[in-house]
N, C-alpha and C positions, 0 to 999 in steps of 0.2 A: 525532351528526354527525361525519363524518370530515373532518379538516382537511388540505388539500393541503400537500405539503411546501413549505417556504420556498425560493424559487429565487434568493434574494439571493446573489451570489458572495461568497466569503470573500476578504478582502483580505490583504495581506502581513503585517499586524500579527498575524493569527491564527497564522501560522507562526513569528513572531519571538518565541517563548517557549520555555521548557525543554521538551525532547522528551517527558519523562514527564508533562507537563501536557497537551500537545497530543494524544498518542496516544489516550487514551480519549475525548477530545473529538471525534475524527474519526469515531467510530462514529455511524451514522445520517446522516452527510453524504453528499451526492450527487456522485459523480465523473462529469463529462461528458467524453467523448472524441469530438472532432470529427474525422470521417474524410471522405474524398472522396465516400463513398457515403451519408453522413448521420451523425447523432449516435448514440452508444451511451451510455446512462446506467446507473450502478449505485449502489445504496445500500451504503455500506461496512459490513460486519458483523464484520470481523476484521482486526487490524493488529498489528504488532510494532515496538517502539521500539529504536533502536540509538544509544547515547550517545557516539559518537566516541572521543576519546582516553581516556575513562573506562570504556570497555567493550571487553573482549577479544573479544567477538563481532562487533564492528563492523569493516567494511572500512577504516575510517579510524583504527583503533587505533594502527597503527605509523607514521602520518603520511601526508602527501600523496603520491599517485602519479598517473600519467596516467589510470589507471582511475577513481580516486575523486575527482578534482579538483573536480567539480561540487559535491560535498558540502561543500567549504570556501567555496562562494560564497554568494550571497544566499538567504534562506529563500524557500520557495514555488516552488522549481524542482524538476524531476524528476531523479531519479538512476536510470538504467536500467543494469542489468548482465546479463551473459550467464553462465550457470552450467551445469555438467555437460556443456558442449559442445552443448547443444540447447535451453535454455530462457532466456527473458528474465524479469526481475523488475522491478517498478515501485515506486519509493520516492519520498517527498516530503522534501525537505531542510528542516530545521527549525533554530530557534535563531538567535542573532546570527551574522552573517557571520564565518567562521573557526572556528566550533565544530565543524563537520562531523558534526552529529547528523542522523538521518533516521528515517523511518518506512516500513517495508515494508508495502505493501498486500497483505494475505493473501487476502481473500475479499470478495465482495459479491453482492448480488442485482440482476440485470439488470432495470431498470424501463422502459427505452426502448431500442429497437433490438435486441431479442432475435433477430430474423431475421438481422441482420448478424453478431451474435456467433456464431450457429450456423454461418454460413459459415466463420468463422475456427476454430470448434471442431466440425467435423463428426462427431467421435467421441463427442460428449456425448450421453448417453442421456436427460437431462432438463434443463430450464432451471435447476434449482437447483444443478447442478454445472458450469454454463458458466464460472463464475468462482470455483470452490471450490478455493482454493489459489493461491499467488502466480504460478506458471507458467501456470495456466489463466486467471487474471485477465488477465495480460499478453497471452496469446494471443487471448482473446476480444475484447480491445480493440485488437488489431493493433498491439502495442507492440514496438519493437525499439530497438537502440542509436542509430538516427537521431533518436530522440526524447529522448535523454539531454541534460539541460540545458534542456528546454523550460520556459517560464515559465507556471506554472499560475494565476498571478494577473493575467495580461495578457489583455485582450479580444482576440478573434480568433486566439488560439493553439490548439494541438491539445488542450489540457486546460483545464478550469475546475472548481473545487470550489464547490458550492452549499451553502447552510446546511442544507437538508434538514429532517428531523424527528428530534429526539433520541429515543433508545430509552428505555424504562422503566428508571429507575435500578436497580430490583430485578433486572433481567435482565443487568446488566453483570457480566462476569467477568474475572479476571486470573489468569495462571499462567505457568509457564516457557515460554520460546520454543521453537518446534519445531526439532529437529535441531541445536541449538547445544550445543557441548561445551566442555570446558576451564573456565576461570575464569568464563565467562559463562553457564554452563549453568543455574544456579539463579536467575538474575534473573527475577522474575515480570513480564516486560515484554511479554507477549502479552495482548492485550485483545480480547474478543469479546462478542457478544450471545448469551446462553444461549438454546438452543432454536431458533435460526435454522437452517434446513436448508442454508444455503449455507456455514456455517462449516466449515473443513477439519478432518479428524481430527488429533489431536495425536500426534506421533511423537517419541520421545526420541532424543537423539543416539546414533548407532551408530558407534563408532570403526572405522576401516578396518583390516582385518586385513592384516598384513604377510605377504608370500609368501616 
């Protein structure tokens, strides 16, 4: 008998913990994105942790800026940033207020609203790659900087995180984060569900060549 995913929303206390504890615990949870055209839901299959001032790979490593200010706020809010001049990425703020840790949502399996996700990602060849990678995930969910700071623990907001169904512990994997260089390159803070077709390919950091 297949058990339906638990649709109980996660409360703020779930996110008010150390980021390295929360990140693997997010796998299998259901992210709900409420849009004007209807909901899109996806089961999280890949995430990366960023530990604020303790992590050279974090946007908050060198302190608070206008760009990363939401990371220093209460846990359970979204941090959305724009990268490479063309893509948005969606993160969840974690830990006690002021710690500036967060989790990048790297990939997920669309379980509801795939028709809407396809409108946002018309170049996708199959449903398994609709949210395969952080830029694709944000695009599929119609996420941009206007959603930076949204409260994912508040009813009626644009996001909600549901309890979902935990993956088989034997399928959990951890390894280096994708594309992170410098002192943060070797942190095994990327977590994913082995064998899931929505998980993005790993890419090591490639230093930019000086011209």
